[in-house]
C-alpha positions, 0 to 999 in steps of 0.5 A: 492490521486494522485500518485506523481511519476506519477504526477511529471514524467518527460515529457522531457529528459531535466527534467530527473535528473542525468545520464547526459551521459546516456541521451546524448547517448539516444539522439544521438541514437534517432537522427539516426532515423531521416528521412529515416535513420535506425541506425545500432543498431535498439534497445537499452538496458537501464540497471540500478537499479529501480528508476534511471529513465530508464522508464521515460527516454524512455517515455520522449524520445518519447514525445520529438521526438513525437514518439508514444510509444507502451509499453509491461509492465511486466504484459503482457504475455512474449511468442513468440505469444504475442511479435510477435502480439504486438511488431513485428507488431508494429515494422515493420508497419507504425504509426498512431497518436492518432487521427488515422492519418497516420504518414509516417516514411519517414516524421519522423513518428515513433513508439517507442516499449518499453519492460519494465523489459525485463530481465523477459523474460523466456525460456522453459529451464529457468522455468518449462516445459510450452511451452507457455513461449518458444521463448520469447527471440527468438521473441525479437531478430527476432523483432529487426532484422526486425524492421523499428521502434526504440525499447528500452529494459529496464532491472534491470539484464542485465545478465538475459536478455542475458543468454541462447538464449538471447546471440544474443541480446548483439550483435545487441543492444546498451547498456546504463547504468543508475546509482544511482542519487546523493543525491543533485539532489534528494533533489532539486527535492523534494524541487520543489515538496514541492513548487508545493504542497505548503508544508513547509519542513525542509531541514534536513528532505529532506536530510535524505529522499534523503540519505535513498533512495540510489539513487532511485528517485521513492522511495524518492518521495514515502517517501515524499508523505507518510510523507506529507499525511494530513500535510502541515508542515513537520520537521525532527521528521516526519521521524518516519512515515517511520518506518513501511513503511520501514518494508513493503518495505523489505516484498515487496522485499521478495515477489518479490524474491518468486514470480519472481525467483526459486532460493531457496538459494537466497530466504532463504538468504533474509528471514533468518534475516527477522524481521517479524514473519513467521506466519505474512509473511505467511499471506502476501504470501497468500494475494498476491498469487492469484494476482501473479499466474494467471495460475490456475495450478500454483495457486493450486500448490502454495496454496498446498505448503502454506497449507502444511506449515500451518500444520507445523505452527499448530504443532509449536503452539500445541507442542511448537516445534519451530524447525518445523518453518524451514520446514514451512518457506521452504514450504511457501517460496521455495515451493511457488516459485517452484510451478510456471510454468509461468513467471509473470510480475509486480504485485502490492502487498498489506498487508493482508486484516485484517491488513488494516481493523485493521488500519482503525478501530483502532480509533473506537476500542480505543473508544469501549475499553474506554467505556467497561473499564468504564462500567466494573469498575462500575460493577467489571467485566473484559473487556472480560466479560463486552464486552460479557455480559453487553455492548450489553444490555447497548447499547440497553438501551442507544439508547432507553431510553433518561433518562437512557442515560443522567444518564449514561453520568453523572455517567460514564463521557462519552465523545461525541465520546463515546456517539456516539459509544453507539448510533451508526449511526442509533440513533446518532441524539439523541445525542443533546437531551441526552446532553440537558436532562442531563444538565436539570436534573443537574439543577433540582437536585440543590434544593433551601431549603425554610425556614420553621417556627418552631412551638412552643410546646403547653403549658400544658394548651393549650394541655388540652384545645385542648384535653378537651372533652365535658361533660354533665355539658357543655350543 
């Protein structure tokens, strides 16, 4: 299914909801780039929480003014070399359109350099001792001072961008603050999406979604899409679908704290009242660690911390000494956080693989359990014993012997889904044959008794005559 946040991403600044003052300031700044003009503030910083429309506004601005956007997203390396190679070269050179035609800046041809999540630029003093991260902020400052093209920096944490060597960024950039979008505007957007998707939605539900997202438009759209999955009519009861998703959202936030920061106190505070068992969260970290830590040394150090945490979890299980949980949690949370020597960009996190597989196989497992229960009840066996010893042989006979299968269908009152499970995909073609044989067998079992004439007992005379033996006098 197509991601609705991308499908309904605004294509123009006029389509951005909320933050009218910020949009006006953005337009005013863009107007100063017309012709050969170069404004005093060659770069702007869009500041605000996730989902308030910062990235969408930057892309919509490029679309409105027909500027060619060059994006450095958070997955790109943030060292001086990469920034100079991509951002600086793009900022000081002229532009070409998508067809390779030259666009002169004197005739309005511009490129828009967009550095998303710029607050994730780390210096050597910020994290680790790896020189590959050194100079990222310095390179951005140099790029802004040299640029002949507009630059937009997008941040969630403004202080993280300007601290340390980033102090000069505050002096040479214009800042525009984005605020949370109000509930009414989000509801109106959700209404329009429902109309486009031909979905009949209860207005009460849309109000609840908008209220719960706390001004985060992206989150509201994701919630709506989650509820509308395989549905055309949604009501207030449908909000229950978001229960597990909200729990996952908390887990994702905790993962970002671990993978993006080295603040042990913040990480510990975020997981203290965590409604997720530590062993379960351990699996989430293990699943996403290789997705986040691209550097081999960081990955090895991260797994070393996890393996040590796993030893403590094992001792908790064996000795029932739950006081060791604190050590295990600090190792798997803080240990993984301080293991990195690089900064990494935006990464998409996933639940543990086995959880996803369990979700997919839940209907099949329910059918299997029902079959095992029926067989076990006939043989007075436990579920485990029946599954291990009887089920494989029963399934083999069911697949190979039509008569046996037909008889078991009637005896165990097997449903069509249960019969398909026993047959498997390879022998599923036998299903109709088994059903027909079973129905035919039922007909033959109904016997029609025909009346039998009762023979009369022979008389004594007839019996004597019948048993009389010939004698010599009869000849």
